[in-house]
C-alpha positions in Angstrom: 0.0 0.0 0.0 2.8 2.4 0.8 4.4 1.9 -2.6 1.2 2.0 -4.6 1.3 4.6 -7.4 0.8 5.1 -11.1 3.4 4.3 -13.8 4.9 7.8 -13.6 8.3 6.4 -14.3 7.1 5.6 -17.9 5.4 8.9 -18.3 8.4 10.9 -17.2 10.7 8.7 -19.3 8.7 9.4 -22.5 8.3 13.2 -21.8 11.6 14.2 -20.1 14.0 11.3 -20.4 15.7 9.2 -17.8 15.0 10.7 -14.3 17.5 11.1 -11.4 16.9 9.1 -8.2 15.4 12.2 -6.4 13.3 13.5 -9.4 9.6 14.3 -8.8 8.1 12.0 -11.4 4.5 12.8 -10.9 4.7 16.2 -12.6 5.4 14.6 -16.0 2.0 15.7 -17.3 1.0 19.3 -17.2 -2.6 18.4 -17.2 -2.8 16.9 -13.7 -1.1 14.8 -11.1 -2.3 11.6 -9.2 0.0 11.2 -6.2 1.5 7.9 -5.1 0.9 6.8 -1.5 4.6 7.6 -0.6 4.1 11.1 -1.9 1.1 11.6 0.2 2.8 10.2 3.3 5.9 12.4 2.9 4.4 15.6 1.7 0.7 16.0 2.3 -0.5 13.7 5.2 -3.0 16.4 6.0 -4.9 15.5 2.8 -4.1 11.8 2.9 -5.2 10.8 6.4 -8.8 12.1 6.2 -9.2 10.6 2.7 -7.8 7.2 3.8 -9.8 7.1 7.1 -13.0 8.3 5.5 -12.7 5.7 2.6 -12.0 2.9 5.0 -15.1 3.8 7.1 -17.3 4.0 4.0 -16.1 0.6 2.8 -16.5 -1.0 6.2 -20.0 0.4 6.7 -21.1 0.1 3.1 -25.0 0.1 2.9 -25.1 -0.3 6.7 -27.2 1.9 9.0 -24.1 3.0 10.9 -22.8 4.9 7.8 -25.9 7.1 7.8 -25.5 7.8 11.6 -21.9 9.0 11.2 -22.3 10.7 7.9 -23.3 14.1 9.4 -20.2 14.1 11.6 -17.9 13.1 8.7 -19.5 15.7 6.4 -18.8 18.4 9.0 -15.3 17.3 10.1 -13.5 16.1 7.0 -13.9 19.3 4.9 -12.2 21.3 7.8 -9.3 18.9 7.6 -9.1 18.7 3.8 -12.0 20.1 1.6 -10.5 18.5 -1.5 -10.4 15.1 0.1 -14.0 15.6 1.1 -14.9 16.3 -2.5 -13.3 13.0 -3.5 -15.2 11.1 -0.8 -18.6 12.5 -1.6 -19.5 10.1 -4.5 -18.6 7.1 -2.3 -20.7 8.4 0.6 -23.7 9.0 -1.7 -23.4 5.5 -3.2 -22.7 3.8 0.1 -25.8 5.0 1.8 -29.0 3.0 1.7 -31.2 5.9 1.1 -34.6 4.2 1.3 -33.9 2.6 4.7 -31.6 5.2 6.3 -33.0 8.5 5.0 -34.6 9.3 8.4 -31.4 8.4 10.3 -29.3 10.7 8.0 -31.4 13.7 8.8 -32.6 12.9 12.3 -32.5 15.7 14.8 -30.4 13.7 17.2 -27.7 12.7 14.7 -27.8 15.4 12.1 -28.8 18.7 13.7 -25.9 19.0 16.2 -23.5 19.2 13.2 -25.4 21.7 11.2 -23.9 24.8 12.9 -20.4 23.3 12.6 -20.9 22.5 9.0 -22.1 26.1 8.3 -19.0 27.6 9.9 -16.7 25.2 8.2 -18.3 25.9 4.8 -17.8 29.6 5.4 -14.2 29.1 6.4 -13.1 26.9 3.5 -14.8 29.1 0.8 -12.9 32.2 1.8 -11.7 33.9 -1.3 -12.4 30.8 -3.3 -13.1 33.0 -6.3 -9.4 34.1 -6.3 -8.1 30.6 -6.9 -7.6 29.8 -10.6 -9.9 27.3 -12.0 -11.9 26.3 -15.1 -12.4 23.5 -17.6 -9.0 22.0 -18.5 -9.8 21.8 -22.2 -10.5 25.5 -22.6 -7.6 27.7 -23.8 -5.6 24.9 -25.5 -5.9 23.0 -28.8 -8.4 20.2 -28.4 -6.2 17.6 -30.0 -3.4 18.4 -27.6 -5.7 18.2 -24.7 -7.2 14.8 -25.8 -3.7 13.3 -26.3 -2.6 14.5 -22.8 -5.8 13.3 -21.2 -5.7 9.8 -22.8 -2.0 9.3 -22.0 -2.5 10.5 -18.4 -5.4 8.2 -17.8 -3.7 5.2 -19.3 -0.4 5.6 -17.4 -1.8 6.8 -14.1 -4.6 4.2 -13.5 -5.9 2.9 -16.8 -3.5 -0.1 -17.2 -4.0 -1.3 -13.6 -7.8 -0.8 -13.9 -7.8 -2.9 -17.1 -5.7 -5.7 -15.5 -8.1 -5.8 -12.5 -11.0 -6.1 -14.9 -9.3 -9.1 -16.5 -8.9 -10.6 -13.0 -12.6 -10.1 -12.4 -12.0 -7.8 -9.4 -14.6 -5.2 -10.3 -17.6 -4.2 -8.2 -19.7 -1.1 -7.8 -17.1 0.7 -5.7 -14.2 0.1 -8.1 -16.4 1.2 -11.1 -17.2 4.4 -9.2 -13.5 4.9 -8.5 -12.6 4.6 -12.1 -15.4 7.0 -13.1 -14.1 9.6 -10.6 -10.5 9.2 -11.9 -11.7 9.7 -15.4 -13.7 12.9 -14.6 -11.2 14.8 -12.4 -8.7 15.8 -15.2 -11.6 17.5 -17.0 -11.5 20.5 -14.6 -8.7 22.5 -13.1 -8.7 24.1 -9.6 -5.6 25.6 -8.0 -2.3 26.6 -9.4 -1.1 22.9 -9.8 -4.6 21.5 -10.3 -4.9 20.7 -6.6 -8.4 19.3 -7.2 -7.1 16.4 -9.2 -4.1 15.8 -6.9 -6.1 15.6 -3.6 -9.7 14.7 -4.6 -8.3 11.6 -6.4 -6.9 10.1 -3.1 -10.1 8.2 -2.1 -10.5 6.7 -5.6 -6.9 5.7 -5.8 -7.2 4.1 -2.4 -10.1 1.9 -3.7 -7.8 0.9 -6.7 -5.0 0.0 -4.3 -7.3 -2.1 -2.1 -8.8 -3.9 -5.1 -5.3 -5.1 -6.1 -4.8 -6.9 -2.8 -7.1 -9.9 -3.3 -5.7 -10.8 -6.8 -2.2 -10.5 -5.5 -3.0 -12.9 -2.6 -4.7 -15.4 -4.9 -2.6 -18.6 -5.0 -3.7 -19.4 -8.5 -0.9 -18.6 -11.0 -2.9 -16.6 -13.5 -1.0 -14.8 -16.3 -2.9 -11.6 -15.5 -1.8 -11.8 -11.9 1.8 -11.7 -13.1 0.9 -8.7 -15.3 -0.6 -7.0 -12.2 2.6 -7.7 -10.3 4.6 -6.1 -13.1 2.4 -3.0 -13.3 2.5 -2.5 -9.5 6.3 -2.9 -9.5 6.6 -0.2 -12.1 4.4 2.0 -9.9 6.5 1.2 -6.8 9.7 2.1 -8.7 8.3 5.5 -9.3 6.9 5.9 -5.8 10.3 5.2 -4.2 11.6 8.5 -5.7 9.6 10.5 -3.2 11.3 9.4 0.0 14.7 9.9 -1.7 13.6 13.4 -2.7 12.4 14.2 0.8 15.8 13.2 2.3 18.0 14.7 -0.3 16.4 18.2 -0.7 17.6 20.8 1.9 15.2 21.9 4.6 13.4 25.2 3.9 15.1 28.1 5.7 13.2 30.5 8.0 12.2 33.6 6.0 11.5 35.8 9.0 8.2 36.8 7.4 4.7 36.3 8.6 2.4 34.1 6.7 0.6 37.0 4.9 4.0 38.5 4.0 5.3 35.3 2.6 2.4 35.1 0.2 2.2 38.7 -1.1 4.3 39.7 -4.2 6.2 42.9 -3.9 8.7 44.9 -6.0 11.7 43.3 -4.3 10.4 39.8 -4.7 7.6 39.3 -7.3 7.6 35.6 -6.6 6.7 35.0 -2.9 7.8 31.9 -1.1 4.3 30.6 -0.8 1.4 30.6 -3.3 -1.0 33.5 -2.6 -4.1 31.2 -2.4 -2.8 29.8 1.0 -4.0 32.9 2.7 -7.5 34.4 2.4 -8.7 37.9 3.1 -10.5 37.9 6.5 -12.1 41.3 6.0 -15.4 39.9 4.5 -19.1 40.5 5.3 -20.3 38.4 8.1 -16.8 37.1 9.1 -15.6 39.9 11.3 -18.4 39.2 13.8 -17.0 35.6 14.2 -13.5 36.8 14.9 -11.8 38.5 17.8 -9.7 41.6 17.4 -6.0 40.6 17.3 -3.9 41.6 20.2 -0.2 41.4 21.0 1.0 38.4 23.0 2.4 39.6 26.2 5.1 37.5 27.9 4.2 36.0 31.2 5.7 38.1 34.1 6.7 35.1 36.2 8.4 33.4 33.2 10.2 36.7 32.4 11.5 37.0 35.9 12.9 33.5 35.9 14.9 34.2 32.7 16.6 37.3 34.0 20.2 36.8 35.1 
């Protein structure tokens, strides 16, 4: 599971040549990125953990009443942790619920109402300045033929081959079909400077793909397609191993001495700030000021200051 990933090694090889051991392979296609599990662990666990935990809960409670009971809590909590992971989980939540039987439990006052206020505040928080984040249909503004070629090559290399092999191994069910559909749809739309929507909302669907490969691998029968699956996963693992190497080889970021807003604002001295500007939202917005307290300077504790004096 840790080494699961797409065949980025092949994609990078065809587009950029032979990579170095610490090369970030997943940026081989300008259209989108689907991250390997090692990338998620080393660089964005804040997105990976809610996606993995949420997906495991959905699969464990699939079409059971308990899924409807915890759905309001998950719908309010996961977006605060990672809104993009929540978007990727939403189709599986909707499909995993038994709507005819559990509709009342889903919207019951005792289980649903306590999280309504929390969900409202979270929704207001995560949509701050959302209009300032670049987004739009990925096929607009570029030649259609170029987009189709990139889209097809991306889908084949990132998940298409392993999905096809799993189909030959008769590993498909409703959850896996839904995961493949989500992975096909995400590259159609861009959101964020590096298409963060595709990178992070794909985590739940890729988790389903990784879990679907476990049973065929553990099957004692020596099917030819099982050996093909082993080869495909090995190529993905060879690409995924680059991320730990990159994490250990790259130097640690130095302290800039700037506040978070300062580090995201371009200026004449440095038109390219250390952090992307969409990491910080403008808090001076209607209805938000009433929810916040006026900032005050932090005063050092008198007793602690006295202890430090020589």
